[in-house]
C-alpha positions as CSV (number, residue, x, y, z in Angstrom):
1,M,-15.0,84.8,-44.3
2,A,-14.5,81.2,-45.4
3,S,-17.5,79.2,-46.5
4,K,-18.5,75.8,-45.3
5,S,-17.3,74.3,-48.6
6,D,-13.9,75.9,-48.1
7,S,-13.4,74.2,-44.7
8,K,-14.7,70.9,-46.2
9,N,-12.0,71.2,-48.9
10,E,-9.3,71.8,-46.3
11,K,-10.3,68.6,-44.5
12,E,-10.3,66.6,-47.7
13,E,-6.8,67.8,-48.5
14,Y,-5.2,65.6,-45.9
15,T,-3.3,63.3,-48.2
16,M,-1.2,60.1,-47.7
17,G,1.9,62.3,-48.1
18,R,0.7,64.5,-45.3
19,F,0.0,61.5,-43.1
20,V,3.5,60.1,-43.8
21,K,5.0,63.4,-42.9
22,D,3.0,63.6,-39.7
23,V,4.1,60.0,-38.8
24,I,7.8,60.9,-39.5
25,E,7.6,64.1,-37.4
26,V,6.2,62.2,-34.4
27,I,7.4,58.6,-34.5
28,V,11.0,59.1,-35.6
29,P,11.9,61.5,-32.8
30,A,10.1,59.3,-30.3
31,V,12.0,56.2,-31.4
32,V,15.3,58.1,-31.4
33,L,14.6,59.4,-27.9
34,F,13.7,55.9,-26.7
35,L,16.9,54.5,-28.2
36,I,19.1,57.2,-26.5
37,I,17.4,56.7,-23.1
38,H,17.6,52.9,-23.4
39,T,21.2,52.8,-24.6
40,F,22.7,55.4,-22.2
41,F,20.4,56.0,-19.2
42,L,17.6,53.5,-18.2
43,E,16.8,50.0,-19.1
44,S,13.8,47.9,-18.1
45,R,14.6,44.7,-16.3
46,F,12.9,41.8,-14.5
47,V,14.0,39.1,-12.1
48,P,13.2,35.5,-13.2
49,S,14.4,33.8,-9.9
50,P,13.6,34.1,-6.2
51,S,17.3,35.0,-5.3
52,M,16.4,38.6,-4.3
53,V,13.1,37.8,-2.4
54,P,11.7,39.6,-0.5
55,T,13.3,42.8,-1.8
56,I,12.6,41.9,-5.4
57,E,10.0,39.3,-6.1
58,V,9.9,36.8,-9.0
59,Q,8.8,38.7,-12.2
60,D,9.0,42.2,-10.7
61,R,9.9,44.7,-13.3
62,F,12.1,47.6,-12.7
63,L,14.3,50.3,-14.3
64,S,18.1,49.9,-14.1
65,N,19.9,53.2,-13.9
66,K,22.9,52.9,-16.2
67,T,24.4,56.3,-15.0
68,A,24.5,55.4,-11.3
69,Y,28.2,54.9,-11.2
70,W,29.4,57.6,-13.6
71,F,30.4,59.9,-10.8
72,H,30.8,57.7,-7.7
73,E,31.8,54.2,-6.8
74,P,29.3,51.4,-6.0
75,Q,28.3,51.3,-2.3
76,R,27.6,48.5,0.1
77,F,24.0,47.3,-0.2
78,D,23.4,48.8,-3.7
79,I,21.4,46.4,-5.8
80,I,23.2,46.0,-9.1
81,V,22.5,44.5,-12.6
82,F,25.7,42.9,-13.9
83,R,27.2,40.5,-16.4
84,P,28.2,37.5,-14.2
85,P,31.9,36.3,-14.3
86,E,32.6,33.4,-16.6
87,A,32.8,31.0,-13.6
88,A,29.0,31.5,-13.2
89,G,28.4,29.7,-16.4
90,S,25.6,32.0,-17.5
91,K,25.2,34.6,-20.3
92,D,22.2,36.2,-18.6
93,D,22.6,39.3,-16.5
94,Y,22.2,38.9,-12.8
95,V,20.6,41.1,-10.1
96,K,22.3,41.0,-6.6
97,R,23.1,43.2,-3.6
98,I,26.7,44.5,-3.0
99,I,27.9,43.0,0.3
100,G,31.7,43.3,0.1
101,L,33.9,46.1,-1.3
102,P,37.4,46.0,-2.7
103,G,40.1,45.2,-0.2
104,E,37.7,43.9,2.5
105,T,37.7,40.4,4.0
106,I,34.4,38.7,4.0
107,S,33.3,35.5,5.9
108,I,30.0,33.9,7.0
109,K,29.7,32.1,10.3
110,K,26.5,30.6,11.8
111,G,24.3,32.7,9.5
112,V,26.1,36.0,10.1
113,V,28.1,37.9,7.5
114,Y,31.4,39.4,8.7
115,I,33.3,42.2,7.0
116,N,36.9,42.5,8.3
117,D,35.9,40.3,11.3
118,E,32.9,42.7,12.3
119,P,29.3,41.4,12.0
120,L,27.4,43.1,9.2
121,E,24.0,44.5,10.1
122,E,21.6,43.5,7.3
123,P,18.1,44.7,8.1
124,F,16.8,43.3,4.8
125,I,17.7,39.7,5.7
126,T,15.0,37.9,7.7
127,P,16.1,35.0,10.0
128,D,14.6,32.4,7.6
129,R,16.8,33.8,4.8
130,A,20.1,34.0,6.7
131,P,22.8,31.8,5.1
132,I,22.8,28.2,6.5
133,H,26.3,27.5,5.2
134,D,29.5,29.0,6.5
135,F,31.9,30.7,4.0
136,P,35.6,30.9,4.7
137,S,37.5,34.2,5.0
138,Y,38.0,35.7,1.6
139,R,39.8,38.9,0.6
140,I,38.0,40.8,-2.2
141,P,40.5,41.9,-4.9
142,E,40.8,45.5,-5.9
143,G,38.3,46.5,-8.7
144,H,35.9,43.8,-7.6
145,L,32.7,43.5,-5.5
146,F,31.3,40.6,-3.5
147,V,27.6,40.2,-4.2
148,M,24.8,38.1,-2.7
149,G,21.1,37.6,-3.2
150,D,18.8,38.6,-0.3
151,N,17.3,35.1,-0.3
152,R,20.7,33.7,0.7
153,N,19.9,30.0,0.6
154,N,18.3,30.3,-2.9
155,S,20.9,32.4,-4.6
156,Q,23.9,31.6,-6.9
157,D,26.3,34.5,-6.1
158,S,29.9,35.4,-5.3
159,R,30.0,32.6,-2.7
160,Y,29.9,30.2,-5.6
161,W,31.6,31.9,-8.6
162,G,33.7,34.7,-7.0
163,P,33.7,38.5,-7.1
164,V,32.3,40.7,-9.8
165,P,34.6,43.0,-11.7
166,F,33.6,46.7,-11.7
167,E,33.5,46.6,-15.6
168,N,30.8,43.9,-15.5
169,I,28.3,46.3,-13.8
170,K,25.5,47.4,-16.1
171,G,23.5,49.6,-13.7
172,K,21.8,50.0,-10.4
173,A,18.3,48.7,-9.7
174,W,16.3,51.9,-9.2
175,W,12.5,52.0,-9.8
176,R,10.1,49.1,-9.6
177,F,7.1,49.8,-11.9
178,W,5.4,46.4,-11.8
179,P,3.5,45.2,-10.0
180,I,1.8,48.5,-9.4
181,H,1.0,47.8,-5.7
182,R,4.8,47.5,-5.1
183,M,5.8,50.4,-7.3
184,G,8.6,52.6,-6.0
185,I,12.3,53.0,-5.3
186,I,14.2,49.8,-4.7
187,H,16.3,49.6,-1.6
């Protein structure tokens, strides 16, 4: 049976070397795991402008799923994070909703978006956010997407700088984690 002095000696034997070893065993794997997840799977993002209101409010924070398009093509109404085309004049990533797909023809007349001359139902657009300017008929090139913000009259998007190439997509907006009262999947 160990005496009280033996257990006291065991506690005193925790050295700086043991502390460094413990830190390395915990911190290094955690940092490596974080870097792998951040590089290949998920990335924290925020929206600095009102272009996606009311779906994503200014300063909302969310996770972008970088693997979303590994196994399937982007879909209409997906909200994506992407590097804007050079014509946008910005180096910052954008967050917008996919409205038009490759090969489709898009136009806007009297606040209504048309795809291939058919009106597009957009339940996320409130009447006060419908586009006030018309947009002439435009055919979306293969390998590109036409994106727009949900706050149509306060959004710089494909109407101004053209379609987004598939290779510019960085991920799909997935899970809002801030503010807490709006936490959940982003649609």
